[in-house]
N, C-alpha and C positions, 0 to 999 in steps of 0.2 A: 640304585647300586651304591651310591655314596653313603646313604643311611645304612645300608646292610654292612658295608665295610667298617663304618664307624662303630656299629654295634659289635662286630667281630673284634675290632682292635681294642675296644674298651672293657672287654671281658676281663675278669680277674686273671685267668690262666694266661692270657697273652701278656698282660702287665707283668706277672710274676716271671714269665719266661724272659721278657726284655731285661728285667732286673738281673736275673741269673746270667744272661749272656754278658752284660756289662761287668758284673762282678767277676765272672769267669775270665774275661779278657784281662781285667787288672790282675788277677791271680796268676795268669799265664805270664804276664810281664814280670811279676815279682819272682815266679819260679825261674824264669829265664835269666833274670839278673842273678839270682842266688846261684844257679849252676854255673853261668859263665864267669861270674866275678868272685865266687867263694869256693865252690866245689871244684871245678875243673882245675884251677891254679893249684890247689893242694894235691889233687890226684896226679897232676902233671909233675909237681916237685917230688912227690913220692916215687915216681917211676923214672926219675933222672932228669928233671928240669925240662920237660917237654911242654910246649904250649899248643894245646889242642887247636886253637884258632888258626894257627900257622901250618897245621899238618895237611899236606896236599901232595898229590902226585902231579907233576908237570907233563901234560900231554904234548904241549907244543911250546917251545921257548919263545920268550918275547922277542919281537923284532922292532925295528925302528918305527914301523908303522902300525903295529898291533901288540896289544898286551898278551902276556902269556896265557895259555889255555890250561887250566888246572882242574883236578878233581879234588874238591875240599873234603876229604874223608874225616878231618878233625871236627868240622862243623857239624857233620852228620852224627859223629859220636856225641857231641855236645847236645844235639836235638834229641837223640835217643834217651840221654840221661834226663833231659827236661820232661820228656813223655813219661818216663818211669816215675819221676817225682810227683807229677800231675795225677797220674793214674792211682798212684799209692795214696795221695791225698783224697781223691775221690772215693777210693775204697774205704778209707777210714770214715769218711763222712757218711757213706751209704750204710756202713756197719752200725755206726752210732744212731742213725735215723731208724733203722730197723730195730735196734735194741729199745729205742724210746717208743716205737709203735707197738712193740710186744708188751712193754710194761703198761701202756695205756690200754691195750686190749685185755690184759690180765686184771686190770683194776675192776673192782666189783662195780656193777652198774647201779645207780641209784634205784631204790624201790619204785616200782610204778605208782603213779598217782591213783588214788581210789577212783573207780568209775563214777562218772557224773550220774546223778539220779535220773531215771527215766522220766518221760514227760508225765506219766501217771503219778509217779512219786512226788514230782515237783508240785503238781496240781493238788494232790492230797495234803501236802506240806502247807501249801498256801490257804487251803480251806481250814486246816487245823489252826493256823495262825489267826485267821479271820475269826474263828469261833472263840479263841481265847480272848481276843480283844472285845467281844461283845458280851 
């Protein structure tokens, strides 16, 4: 079972998938930072100095024993913007990939190699060459 798992794990597709997951996670962090630190402050400033990270509805006020219970809809809006940016980037990547695949498919295929001589032809050629030598 261990050998079977090793064979599965070392196949090219699994390695490619692992690389894609790591790159995707890093890309997600970059997009989250872009949205939280660049896009949302600008949007908040344009709509009147609102900080989306602080936007929340207080369901229960804080007491001496417990913190406030809030619904953080500002963070939800920020996450939705993250999703839209990531989805748009993936859309552009898939579109580029499809375009490259179409160009590759449209490229003329190299002409097929001439067929190898049959066994009879090879034997006749060998006999001919031997006769020329003698």
